[in-house]
DSSP file (Angstrom, degrees, kcal/mol; ACC not computed):
  #  RESIDUE AA STRUCTURE BP1 BP2  ACC     N-H-->O    O-->H-N    N-H-->O    O-->H-N    TCO  KAPPA ALPHA  PHI   PSI    X-CA   Y-CA   Z-CA
    1    1 A M    >         0   0    0      0, 0.0     3,-1.2     0, 0.0     4,-0.3   0.000 360.0 360.0 360.0 -40.6  -12.9   10.3  -17.9
    2    2 A I  G >   +     0   0    0      1,-0.3     3,-1.5     2,-0.2     0, 0.0   0.862 360.0  60.4 -63.0 -35.3  -12.5    7.3  -15.5
    3    3 A T  G 3  S+     0   0    0      1,-0.3    -1,-0.3     4,-0.0     0, 0.0   0.685  96.4  60.9 -68.7 -16.1  -12.8    4.9  -18.4
    4    4 A K  G <  S+     0   0    0     -3,-1.2     2,-0.3     2,-0.1    -1,-0.3   0.517  83.7  97.0 -87.2  -5.3   -9.7    6.3  -20.2
    5    5 A I  S <  S-     0   0    0     -3,-1.5     5,-0.1    -4,-0.3    -3,-0.0  -0.677  85.1-109.4 -85.6 137.5   -7.4    5.5  -17.3
    6    6 A S    >>  -     0   0    0     -2,-0.3     4,-1.0     1,-0.1     3,-0.9  -0.388  18.3-130.8 -63.5 136.3   -5.4    2.3  -17.6
    7    7 A P  H 3> S+     0   0    0      0, 0.0     4,-1.3     0, 0.0     3,-0.3   0.837 109.4  60.2 -56.6 -32.6   -6.6   -0.4  -15.2
    8    8 A V  H 3> S+     0   0    0      1,-0.2     4,-2.5     2,-0.2     5,-0.2   0.847  96.9  60.5 -64.5 -32.7   -2.9   -0.9  -14.2
    9    9 A A  H <> S+     0   0    0     -3,-0.9     4,-2.7     1,-0.2    -1,-0.2   0.854  99.9  55.5 -63.5 -34.1   -2.9    2.7  -13.0
   10   10 A Y  H  X S+     0   0    0     -4,-1.0     4,-2.3    -3,-0.3    -1,-0.2   0.914 109.0  47.1 -63.2 -41.4   -5.6    1.9  -10.5
   11   11 A I  H  X S+     0   0    0     -4,-1.3     4,-2.5     2,-0.2    -2,-0.2   0.942 114.4  45.4 -64.7 -48.3   -3.5   -0.9   -9.1
   12   12 A I  H  X S+     0   0    0     -4,-2.5     4,-2.6     1,-0.2     5,-0.2   0.916 114.7  47.8 -63.7 -43.4   -0.4    1.3   -8.8
   13   13 A A  H  X S+     0   0    0     -4,-2.7     4,-2.7     2,-0.2     5,-0.2   0.876 112.0  51.0 -64.6 -37.6   -2.4    4.2   -7.4
   14   14 A G  H  X S+     0   0    0     -4,-2.3     4,-2.1    -5,-0.2     5,-0.2   0.917 112.1  45.7 -66.1 -43.2   -4.0    1.9   -4.9
   15   15 A I  H  X S+     0   0    0     -4,-2.5     4,-2.1     2,-0.2    -2,-0.2   0.936 115.9  46.5 -64.5 -46.9   -0.7    0.4   -3.7
   16   16 A A  H  X S+     0   0    0     -4,-2.6     4,-2.6    -5,-0.2    -2,-0.2   0.919 113.9  46.4 -64.0 -43.9    0.9    3.9   -3.5
   17   17 A S  H  X S+     0   0    0     -4,-2.7     4,-2.2     2,-0.2    -1,-0.2   0.875 111.9  50.5 -71.6 -34.7   -2.0    5.5   -1.6
   18   18 A T  H  X S+     0   0    0     -4,-2.1     4,-2.2    -5,-0.2    -1,-0.2   0.922 112.6  47.8 -64.3 -41.6   -2.3    2.6    0.9
   19   19 A S  H  X S+     0   0    0     -4,-2.1     4,-2.5    -5,-0.2     5,-0.2   0.925 111.2  49.8 -65.4 -44.3    1.4    2.8    1.6
   20   20 A I  H  X S+     0   0    0     -4,-2.6     4,-2.5     1,-0.2    -1,-0.2   0.912 110.6  50.9 -59.0 -43.2    1.3    6.5    2.0
   21   21 A A  H  X S+     0   0    0     -4,-2.2     4,-2.2     1,-0.2    -1,-0.2   0.903 111.1  47.8 -63.0 -41.5   -1.6    6.2    4.4
   22   22 A Q  H  X S+     0   0    0     -4,-2.2     4,-2.1     2,-0.2    -2,-0.2   0.892 112.0  48.6 -68.3 -39.1    0.2    3.5    6.5
   23   23 A V  H  X S+     0   0    0     -4,-2.5     4,-2.7     2,-0.2    -2,-0.2   0.900 110.1  53.4 -66.6 -39.0    3.4    5.6    6.6
   24   24 A G  H  X S+     0   0    0     -4,-2.5     4,-2.8    -5,-0.2    -2,-0.2   0.894 108.7  48.6 -59.0 -42.2    1.3    8.6    7.7
   25   25 A L  H  X S+     0   0    0     -4,-2.2     4,-1.7     2,-0.2    -1,-0.2   0.895 110.5  51.4 -65.8 -39.0   -0.2    6.6   10.5
   26   26 A K  H  < S+     0   0    0     -4,-2.1     4,-0.4     2,-0.2    -2,-0.2   0.932 113.5  44.1 -61.5 -46.4    3.3    5.5   11.6
   27   27 A I  H >< S+     0   0    0     -4,-2.7     3,-1.4     1,-0.2    -2,-0.2   0.929 114.2  50.2 -65.1 -45.0    4.5    9.1   11.7
   28   28 A G  H >< S+     0   0    0     -4,-2.8     3,-1.8     1,-0.3    -1,-0.2   0.765  95.8  71.3 -64.7 -25.6    1.4   10.3   13.4
   29   29 A S  T 3< S+     0   0    0     -4,-1.7    -1,-0.3     1,-0.3    -2,-0.2   0.677  85.8  66.9 -68.8 -13.8    1.6    7.6   16.1
   30   30 A S  T <  S+     0   0    0     -3,-1.4    -1,-0.3    -4,-0.4     2,-0.2   0.593  90.8  81.8 -78.9  -9.6    4.6    9.4   17.5
   31   31 A S  S <  S-     0   0    0     -3,-1.8     2,-0.2    -4,-0.2     3,-0.1  -0.554  96.4 -90.2 -92.9 159.3    2.3   12.3   18.5
   32   32 A E    >   -     0   0    0     -2,-0.2     3,-2.0     1,-0.1     6,-0.4  -0.468  54.5 -96.1 -67.2 137.1    0.2   12.4   21.6
   33   33 A V  T 3  S+     0   0    0      1,-0.3    -1,-0.1    -2,-0.2     3,-0.1  -0.295 107.8  13.2 -57.1 135.8   -3.3   11.0   21.0
   34   34 A L  T 3  S+     0   0    0      1,-0.3    -1,-0.3    -3,-0.1     2,-0.1   0.472  93.8 133.3  72.8   7.4   -5.9   13.7   20.2
   35   35 A S  S <> S-     0   0    0     -3,-2.0     4,-2.6     1,-0.1    -1,-0.3  -0.387  72.8-107.3 -75.2 166.0   -3.2   16.4   19.6
   36   36 A K  H  > S+     0   0    0      1,-0.2     4,-2.4     2,-0.2     5,-0.1   0.916 121.0  49.5 -61.0 -43.5   -3.5   18.5   16.5
   37   37 A R  H  > S+     0   0    0      2,-0.2     4,-2.2     1,-0.2    -1,-0.2   0.918 111.4  48.9 -62.7 -44.3   -0.6   16.8   14.8
   38   38 A W  H  > S+     0   0    0     -6,-0.4     4,-2.3     1,-0.2    -2,-0.2   0.916 112.8  47.4 -61.9 -44.6   -2.1   13.3   15.6
   39   39 A L  H  X S+     0   0    0     -4,-2.6     4,-2.7     2,-0.2     5,-0.2   0.876 109.7  54.4 -65.1 -37.2   -5.5   14.3   14.3
   40   40 A M  H  X S+     0   0    0     -4,-2.4     4,-2.7    -5,-0.2     5,-0.2   0.951 112.0  42.3 -60.0 -50.5   -3.9   15.8   11.1
   41   41 A Y  H  X S+     0   0    0     -4,-2.2     4,-2.5     2,-0.2     5,-0.2   0.884 114.3  52.2 -64.9 -38.9   -2.1   12.6   10.3
   42   42 A L  H  X S+     0   0    0     -4,-2.3     4,-2.1    -5,-0.2    -2,-0.2   0.936 113.3  43.4 -64.2 -46.6   -5.2   10.5   11.2
   43   43 A C  H  X S+     0   0    0     -4,-2.7     4,-2.4     2,-0.2     5,-0.2   0.922 114.4  49.5 -65.5 -45.3   -7.5   12.5    8.9
   44   44 A A  H  X S+     0   0    0     -4,-2.7     4,-2.2    -5,-0.2    -2,-0.2   0.908 112.4  48.1 -61.4 -41.5   -4.9   12.6    6.1
   45   45 A S  H  X S+     0   0    0     -4,-2.5     4,-2.6    -5,-0.2    -1,-0.2   0.890 110.1  52.7 -67.3 -37.9   -4.4    8.9    6.3
   46   46 A G  H  X S+     0   0    0     -4,-2.1     4,-2.0     2,-0.2    -2,-0.2   0.913 110.7  46.6 -62.2 -43.4   -8.2    8.3    6.3
   47   47 A I  H  X S+     0   0    0     -4,-2.4     4,-2.2     2,-0.2    -1,-0.2   0.899 112.8  49.7 -65.4 -40.4   -8.6   10.3    3.2
   48   48 A T  H  X S+     0   0    0     -4,-2.2     4,-2.1     1,-0.2    -2,-0.2   0.879 109.0  51.7 -67.5 -37.5   -5.8    8.5    1.5
   49   49 A Y  H  X S+     0   0    0     -4,-2.6     4,-2.5     2,-0.2    -1,-0.2   0.884 107.6  54.0 -64.8 -37.8   -7.2    5.1    2.5
   50   50 A L  H  X S+     0   0    0     -4,-2.0     4,-2.2     2,-0.2    -2,-0.2   0.938 108.6  48.1 -60.3 -47.3  -10.5    6.2    1.0
   51   51 A F  H  X S+     0   0    0     -4,-2.2     4,-2.3     1,-0.2    -1,-0.2   0.905 110.9  51.7 -59.2 -41.4   -8.8    7.1   -2.3
   52   52 A S  H  X S+     0   0    0     -4,-2.1     4,-2.6     1,-0.2    -2,-0.2   0.906 107.4  52.7 -61.2 -42.6   -7.0    3.7   -2.1
   53   53 A F  H  X S+     0   0    0     -4,-2.5     4,-2.6     2,-0.2    -1,-0.2   0.905 108.8  49.5 -60.6 -43.3  -10.4    1.9   -1.6
   54   54 A V  H  X S+     0   0    0     -4,-2.2     4,-2.6     2,-0.2    -1,-0.2   0.914 110.9  50.2 -64.4 -42.1  -11.8    3.7   -4.7
   55   55 A C  H  X S+     0   0    0     -4,-2.3     4,-2.3     2,-0.2    -2,-0.2   0.920 111.3  48.9 -61.2 -42.9   -8.7    2.6   -6.8
   56   56 A Y  H  X S+     0   0    0     -4,-2.6     4,-1.9     2,-0.2    -2,-0.2   0.918 110.7  50.4 -61.4 -45.2   -9.2   -1.0   -5.5
   57   57 A Y  H  X S+     0   0    0     -4,-2.6     4,-0.6     1,-0.2    -2,-0.2   0.921 112.5  46.5 -58.2 -46.8  -12.9   -0.9   -6.5
   58   58 A L  H >< S+     0   0    0     -4,-2.6     3,-0.6     1,-0.2     4,-0.4   0.851 109.9  53.4 -68.9 -33.2  -12.0    0.4  -10.0
   59   59 A A  H >X S+     0   0    0     -4,-2.3     4,-1.6     1,-0.2     3,-1.5   0.860 101.3  60.9 -66.8 -34.1   -9.3   -2.2  -10.4
   60   60 A L  H 3< S+     0   0    0     -4,-1.9    -1,-0.2     1,-0.3    -2,-0.2   0.714  92.2  66.9 -67.6 -19.6  -11.8   -4.9   -9.5
   61   61 A R  T << S+     0   0    0     -4,-0.6    -1,-0.3    -3,-0.6    -2,-0.2   0.768 113.7  29.8 -68.2 -23.2  -13.9   -3.8  -12.6
   62   62 A H  T <4 S+     0   0    0     -3,-1.5     2,-0.3    -4,-0.4    -2,-0.2   0.632 122.2  39.2-112.2 -19.1  -11.1   -5.1  -14.8
   63   63 A Y  S  < S-     0   0    0     -4,-1.6     2,-0.1   -56,-0.1    -1,-0.1  -0.889  84.3 -95.6-132.6 160.5   -9.4   -8.0  -12.9
   64   64 A D    >>  -     0   0    0     -2,-0.3     4,-2.5     1,-0.1     3,-1.4  -0.475  30.0-126.0 -71.8 145.3  -10.4  -10.9  -10.7
   65   65 A V  H 3> S+     0   0    0      1,-0.3     4,-2.0     2,-0.2    -1,-0.1   0.846 110.4  62.6 -60.2 -34.2  -10.3  -10.3   -6.9
   66   66 A S  H 34 S+     0   0    0      1,-0.2    -1,-0.3     2,-0.2    -2,-0.0   0.695 112.5  36.8 -66.4 -17.4   -8.1  -13.4   -6.6
   67   67 A K  H <> S+     0   0    0     -3,-1.4     4,-1.4     3,-0.1    -2,-0.2   0.832 119.4  44.2 -98.2 -46.1   -5.5  -11.6   -8.7
   68   68 A I  H  X S+     0   0    0     -4,-2.5     4,-2.8     1,-0.2     5,-0.3   0.920 106.2  57.1 -70.3 -46.1   -5.8   -8.0   -7.5
   69   69 A S  H  X S+     0   0    0     -4,-2.0     4,-2.4    -5,-0.2     5,-0.2   0.926 109.7  43.1 -58.7 -49.6   -6.0   -8.5   -3.8
   70   70 A P  H  > S+     0   0    0      0, 0.0     4,-2.8     0, 0.0     5,-0.3   0.916 114.6  51.2 -61.8 -39.7   -2.7  -10.4   -3.4
   71   71 A I  H  X S+     0   0    0     -4,-1.4     4,-2.4     1,-0.2    -2,-0.2   0.928 113.3  44.2 -62.1 -45.8   -0.9   -8.0   -5.8
   72   72 A M  H  X S+     0   0    0     -4,-2.8     4,-2.3     2,-0.2    -1,-0.2   0.910 115.9  46.5 -68.7 -40.7   -2.0   -4.9   -4.0
   73   73 A M  H  X S+     0   0    0     -4,-2.4     4,-2.3    -5,-0.3    -2,-0.2   0.912 115.4  45.2 -68.0 -41.9   -1.3   -6.3   -0.5
   74   74 A I  H  X S+     0   0    0     -4,-2.8     4,-2.3    -5,-0.2    -2,-0.2   0.905 113.0  51.4 -68.8 -40.3    2.1   -7.6   -1.4
   75   75 A G  H  X S+     0   0    0     -4,-2.4     4,-2.1    -5,-0.3    -2,-0.2   0.928 111.2  47.5 -60.1 -45.1    3.0   -4.4   -3.2
   76   76 A T  H  X S+     0   0    0     -4,-2.3     4,-2.6     1,-0.2     5,-0.2   0.913 110.1  52.9 -61.5 -43.2    2.0   -2.4   -0.2
   77   77 A M  H  X S+     0   0    0     -4,-2.3     4,-2.3     1,-0.2    -1,-0.2   0.886 107.7  51.7 -60.1 -39.9    4.0   -4.7    2.1
   78   78 A L  H  X S+     0   0    0     -4,-2.3     4,-2.3     2,-0.2    -1,-0.2   0.920 111.3  46.3 -63.7 -44.2    7.1   -4.2    0.0
   79   79 A I  H  X S+     0   0    0     -4,-2.1     4,-2.3     2,-0.2    -2,-0.2   0.916 112.8  49.2 -66.6 -41.7    6.8   -0.4    0.1
   80   80 A I  H  X S+     0   0    0     -4,-2.6     4,-2.5     2,-0.2    -1,-0.2   0.890 110.6  51.5 -63.9 -39.1    6.2   -0.4    3.9
   81   81 A T  H  X S+     0   0    0     -4,-2.3     4,-2.5    -5,-0.2    -2,-0.2   0.910 108.8  50.5 -63.7 -41.7    9.2   -2.7    4.3
   82   82 A M  H  X S+     0   0    0     -4,-2.3     4,-2.5     2,-0.2    -2,-0.2   0.903 110.4  50.1 -63.2 -39.9   11.3   -0.3    2.3
   83   83 A Y  H  X S+     0   0    0     -4,-2.3     4,-2.7     2,-0.2    -2,-0.2   0.917 109.1  52.2 -62.2 -42.2   10.1    2.6    4.5
   84   84 A G  H  <>S+     0   0    0     -4,-2.5     5,-3.1     2,-0.2     4,-0.4   0.913 110.4  47.5 -58.9 -43.7   11.0    0.6    7.5
   85   85 A F  H ><5S+     0   0    0     -4,-2.5     3,-1.0     3,-0.2    -2,-0.2   0.924 113.2  48.7 -63.3 -43.8   14.5    0.0    6.2
   86   86 A Y  H 3<5S+     0   0    0     -4,-2.5    -2,-0.2     1,-0.2    -1,-0.2   0.869 110.0  51.6 -62.0 -38.8   14.8    3.7    5.4
   87   87 A S  T 3<5S-     0   0    0     -4,-2.7    -1,-0.2    -5,-0.2    -2,-0.2   0.458 125.4 -98.5 -83.0   0.9   13.6    4.8    8.8
   88   88 A G  T < 5 +     0   0    0     -3,-1.0    -3,-0.2    -4,-0.4    -2,-0.1   0.577  68.4 151.5  98.7   8.8   16.1    2.5   10.6
   89   89 A E      < -     0   0    0     -5,-3.1     2,-0.3    -6,-0.2    -1,-0.3  -0.405  56.1 -93.8 -70.8 154.0   14.1   -0.6   11.4
   90   90 A N        -     0   0    0     -2,-0.1     2,-0.6     1,-0.0    -1,-0.1  -0.518  35.5-164.2 -72.4 126.6   16.0   -3.8   11.6
   91   91 A I        +     0   0    0     -2,-0.3     2,-0.1    -6,-0.1    -1,-0.0  -0.945  18.2 176.4-111.6 110.2   16.0   -5.8    8.4
   92   92 A N     >  -     0   0    0     -2,-0.6     4,-2.3     1,-0.0     5,-0.2  -0.429  46.0 -87.6-106.4-177.2   17.1   -9.4    9.1
   93   93 A G  H  > S+     0   0    0      1,-0.2     4,-2.3     2,-0.2     5,-0.2   0.850 124.1  53.0 -60.1 -38.3   17.4  -12.5    6.9
   94   94 A M  H  > S+     0   0    0      2,-0.2     4,-2.2     1,-0.2    -1,-0.2   0.901 109.9  48.1 -67.6 -39.6   13.8  -13.6    7.5
   95   95 A R  H  > S+     0   0    0      2,-0.2     4,-2.4     1,-0.2    -2,-0.2   0.915 111.6  50.3 -65.2 -41.8   12.5  -10.2    6.3
   96   96 A M  H  X S+     0   0    0     -4,-2.3     4,-2.3     2,-0.2    -2,-0.2   0.889 109.9  50.4 -62.8 -38.8   14.7  -10.3    3.3
   97   97 A A  H  X S+     0   0    0     -4,-2.3     4,-2.5     2,-0.2    -1,-0.2   0.895 110.1  51.1 -65.6 -39.8   13.5  -13.8    2.5
   98   98 A G  H  X S+     0   0    0     -4,-2.2     4,-2.6     2,-0.2    -2,-0.2   0.905 108.9  50.3 -63.2 -41.4    9.9  -12.5    2.8
   99   99 A I  H  X S+     0   0    0     -4,-2.4     4,-2.4     2,-0.2    -2,-0.2   0.927 111.3  48.5 -63.5 -44.5   10.6   -9.6    0.5
  100  100 A A  H  X S+     0   0    0     -4,-2.3     4,-2.1     1,-0.2    -2,-0.2   0.908 112.7  48.4 -63.0 -41.7   12.1  -12.0   -2.1
  101  101 A L  H  X S+     0   0    0     -4,-2.5     4,-2.5     2,-0.2    -1,-0.2   0.901 110.3  51.8 -63.7 -41.8    9.1  -14.3   -1.8
  102  102 A A  H  X S+     0   0    0     -4,-2.6     4,-2.3     2,-0.2    -2,-0.2   0.909 109.5  48.8 -63.1 -42.4    6.7  -11.3   -2.2
  103  103 A I  H  X S+     0   0    0     -4,-2.4     4,-2.2     1,-0.2    -1,-0.2   0.918 111.4  51.0 -64.2 -41.4    8.4  -10.2   -5.3
  104  104 A S  H  X S+     0   0    0     -4,-2.1     4,-2.5     1,-0.2    -2,-0.2   0.911 109.4  50.8 -59.3 -43.3    8.2  -13.7   -6.7
  105  105 A C  H  X S+     0   0    0     -4,-2.5     4,-3.1     1,-0.2     5,-0.3   0.903 108.1  51.8 -63.9 -41.2    4.5  -13.8   -5.9
  106  106 A I  H  X S+     0   0    0     -4,-2.3     4,-2.6     2,-0.2    -1,-0.2   0.928 111.2  48.1 -60.6 -45.1    3.9  -10.5   -7.7
  107  107 A V  H  X S+     0   0    0     -4,-2.2     4,-1.6     2,-0.2    -2,-0.2   0.932 114.8  44.4 -61.4 -47.5    5.6  -11.9  -10.8
  108  108 A V  H  X S+     0   0    0     -4,-2.5     4,-0.6     1,-0.2    -2,-0.2   0.932 115.8  46.9 -65.1 -46.2    3.7  -15.1  -10.7
  109  109 A M  H >< S+     0   0    0     -4,-3.1     3,-0.7     1,-0.2    -2,-0.2   0.881 111.2  52.1 -64.6 -37.9    0.3  -13.5  -10.0
  110  110 A S  H 3< S+     0   0    0     -4,-2.6    -1,-0.2    -5,-0.3    -2,-0.2   0.827 112.7  45.3 -69.1 -30.5    0.9  -10.8  -12.7
  111  111 A N  H 3<        0   0    0     -4,-1.6    -1,-0.2    -5,-0.2    -2,-0.2   0.470 360.0 360.0 -93.3  -1.3    1.7  -13.5  -15.3
  112  112 A S    <<        0   0    0     -3,-0.7    -1,-0.2    -4,-0.6    -2,-0.1   0.474 360.0 360.0 -86.6 360.0   -1.2  -15.8  -14.5
């Protein structure tokens, strides 16, 4: 069954799950350490990171690490930045330039 999944799907799932895990940690960090809510977010994020790790592993079966790693990290950074913008974090000119550079990098890495 795993072999019938597109290799690109592994990359997309890895980026999405890593981003979800990071957003979960951010939300959970507003709770008191060792509270039930904090533990729930910590455990959910850990499981989501595990899924992301498996997706990354499976993507590496089809692509070079020098191509996959930057794409996944930049993709995750873009999603986290968008969440930051949505949640009211300050987006300044330097961050916007970084986003533009990240998008350019994804395009270049994907076409190489």
